[in-house]
C-alpha positions as CSV (number, residue, x, y, z in Angstrom):
1,X,2.0,-14.3,9.4
2,X,0.6,-12.1,12.0
3,X,-2.6,-12.8,14.0
4,X,-4.3,-9.8,15.4
5,X,-7.1,-10.2,18.1
6,X,-10.4,-8.0,18.6
7,X,-13.2,-8.3,21.1
8,X,-16.5,-6.1,21.0
9,X,-15.3,-3.6,18.5
10,X,-13.6,-3.7,15.2
11,X,-12.1,-0.9,13.5
12,X,-13.9,-0.2,10.2
13,X,-11.0,-1.2,8.1
14,X,-11.0,-4.8,9.8
15,X,-14.7,-5.0,9.3
16,X,-14.7,-4.1,5.7
17,X,-12.0,-6.7,4.9
18,X,-13.8,-9.4,6.8
19,X,-17.0,-8.7,5.0
20,X,-15.1,-9.0,1.6
21,X,-13.6,-12.4,2.6
22,X,-17.1,-13.5,4.0
23,X,-18.9,-12.8,0.7
24,X,-16.0,-14.5,-1.3
25,X,-16.2,-17.6,0.8
26,X,-20.0,-18.1,1.3
27,X,-22.0,-16.6,-1.5
28,X,-20.5,-18.5,-4.4
29,X,-20.4,-22.3,-5.1
30,X,-20.6,-24.6,-3.4
31,X,-22.3,-22.7,-0.4
32,X,-24.5,-20.3,-2.5
33,X,-25.8,-18.6,0.5
34,X,-27.7,-15.5,0.0
35,X,-25.5,-12.7,1.7
36,X,-25.2,-9.0,1.0
37,X,-22.8,-6.6,2.4
38,X,-25.2,-5.2,4.8
39,X,-26.5,-8.7,5.7
40,X,-22.8,-9.8,6.5
41,X,-22.2,-6.7,8.5
42,X,-25.2,-7.3,10.7
43,X,-24.4,-10.7,11.2
44,X,-20.9,-10.0,12.2
45,X,-22.2,-7.3,14.7
46,X,-24.6,-9.8,16.2
47,X,-21.5,-12.1,16.8
48,X,-19.5,-9.4,18.4
49,X,-22.6,-8.5,20.7
50,X,-22.3,-12.2,22.1
51,X,-18.8,-11.3,23.5
52,X,-16.9,-12.9,20.4
53,X,-13.2,-13.0,19.8
54,X,-12.1,-11.9,16.4
55,X,-8.8,-13.1,14.8
56,X,-7.5,-11.9,11.7
57,X,-4.3,-13.0,9.7
58,X,-2.5,-10.1,8.4
59,X,0.2,-10.4,5.6
60,X,2.4,-7.9,3.9
61,X,3.2,-4.3,4.5
62,X,-0.1,-3.1,3.2
63,X,-1.7,-5.0,6.1
64,X,-4.1,-7.1,4.1
65,X,-6.2,-9.4,6.0
66,X,-6.1,-12.8,4.2
67,X,-8.1,-15.0,6.7
68,X,-10.4,-14.5,9.8
69,X,-11.8,-16.6,12.5
70,X,-14.6,-15.9,15.0
71,X,-15.2,-17.7,18.3
72,X,-17.5,-17.1,21.2
73,X,-19.3,-18.5,24.2
74,X,-22.1,-20.7,23.2
75,X,-24.7,-18.7,25.4
76,X,-23.6,-15.6,23.5
77,X,-24.5,-17.0,20.1
78,X,-27.7,-15.7,18.8
79,X,-28.5,-19.0,17.2
80,X,-27.4,-21.3,20.0
81,X,-30.8,-23.0,20.3
82,X,-30.1,-24.8,16.9
83,X,-26.9,-26.1,18.0
84,X,-27.9,-27.1,21.6
85,X,-31.0,-28.7,20.2
86,X,-28.7,-30.9,18.2
87,X,-26.4,-31.9,20.9
88,X,-24.0,-29.0,21.5
89,X,-22.8,-28.3,25.0
90,X,-24.5,-25.1,26.3
91,X,-21.3,-24.3,28.2
92,X,-19.0,-24.6,25.3
93,X,-16.9,-22.1,23.3
94,X,-18.3,-22.0,19.9
95,X,-16.3,-21.5,16.7
96,X,-18.7,-19.5,14.6
97,X,-16.9,-18.4,11.4
98,X,-13.7,-19.1,9.7
99,X,-12.7,-17.8,6.0
100,X,-9.9,-17.3,3.8
101,X,-9.4,-15.5,0.6
102,X,-9.3,-18.0,-2.2
103,X,-6.1,-17.0,-3.5
104,X,-4.6,-17.6,0.1
105,X,-6.0,-21.0,0.8
106,X,-3.8,-24.0,1.4
107,X,-1.1,-22.0,3.5
108,X,-2.1,-22.9,7.0
109,X,-4.1,-20.0,7.9
110,X,-7.2,-22.0,8.9
111,X,-5.0,-24.1,11.1
112,X,-3.4,-21.2,12.8
113,X,-6.6,-19.5,13.3
114,X,-8.2,-22.7,14.8
115,X,-5.2,-22.9,17.2
116,X,-5.7,-19.4,18.2
117,X,-9.5,-19.8,18.8
118,X,-8.6,-22.7,21.0
119,X,-6.1,-20.6,22.9
120,X,-8.9,-18.1,23.5
121,X,-11.2,-20.7,24.8
122,X,-8.3,-22.0,27.2
123,X,-7.8,-18.2,28.4
124,X,-11.5,-18.0,29.1
125,X,-11.6,-21.3,30.9
126,X,-13.8,-23.4,28.7
127,X,-13.8,-27.2,29.0
128,X,-15.4,-28.0,25.5
129,X,-15.4,-26.6,22.1
130,X,-18.2,-26.7,19.5
131,X,-18.2,-26.0,15.8
132,X,-20.8,-26.6,12.9
133,X,-19.6,-27.2,9.6
134,X,-21.3,-28.0,6.2
135,X,-21.1,-31.7,5.6
136,X,-19.6,-31.2,2.2
137,X,-16.7,-29.2,3.6
138,X,-14.3,-32.1,4.0
139,X,-11.3,-30.0,4.4
140,X,-12.5,-28.3,7.4
141,X,-14.0,-31.6,8.9
142,X,-10.5,-33.2,8.5
143,X,-8.8,-30.3,10.0
144,X,-11.0,-30.4,13.0
145,X,-10.7,-34.2,13.3
146,X,-6.8,-33.8,13.4
147,X,-7.2,-31.3,16.2
148,X,-9.3,-33.8,18.2
149,X,-13.0,-32.8,17.3
150,X,-15.4,-35.6,16.8
151,X,-18.8,-35.5,15.4
152,X,-21.8,-35.1,17.5
153,X,-24.6,-34.9,15.2
154,X,-25.6,-34.4,11.5
155,X,-28.7,-32.4,10.5
156,X,-30.3,-30.3,7.8
157,X,-30.4,-26.3,8.3
158,X,-30.9,-23.2,6.5
159,X,-28.6,-20.3,6.5
160,X,-28.9,-17.4,4.4
161,X,-31.2,-19.1,2.0
162,X,-29.1,-22.1,1.7
163,X,-30.5,-25.4,3.0
164,X,-27.8,-27.9,3.5
165,X,-26.5,-30.8,5.6
166,X,-24.5,-29.7,8.6
167,X,-22.2,-31.6,10.9
168,X,-21.9,-30.5,14.7
169,X,-18.5,-31.3,16.2
170,X,-17.1,-31.0,19.5
171,X,-13.9,-31.5,21.5
172,X,-13.8,-32.2,25.2
173,X,-10.8,-30.9,27.0
174,X,-8.9,-31.4,29.9
175,X,-9.2,-28.7,32.4
176,X,-9.4,-26.1,30.4
177,X,-8.9,-26.7,26.7
178,X,-5.4,-26.9,25.3
179,X,-4.8,-26.3,21.6
180,X,-3.8,-29.3,19.4
181,X,-0.4,-29.0,17.9
182,X,-0.4,-29.5,14.1
């Protein structure tokens, strides 16, 4: 497993694979969000404009991206008002996206990317981490709880045409955040 990092600009080959994974992860059951390829590209570019860190797990000689994670300063997130309004720390580092190809799930990629995003937050000097996750995504909630996150709020939100219950989770860190070891 190799993790590559990007900030501000993504090579087209990387962006195209992230879009593919994103559509696979979020448009089908149980999420049923209404995304198009252009919509996902626009969404990702808005995140990049907020000073985002993009991490991808690359496997094999063909340089196939199997998983990705995105984190950014809460102040750079274009929808931060929703999160702050539900109790998120406005000075936190926000874990915006995480996705893994369905054929590659259960191999530790999500945990590795979670740890890498925490390292990025540490490198950037953040003292708290925030993440919003669907309430029915128990796998991710358990992963976050193992890594020291606690539930801050639960609320209903609409994203890409899908209204669902969301859980806001945060992790307060010692000066600054240090990734949990799994």
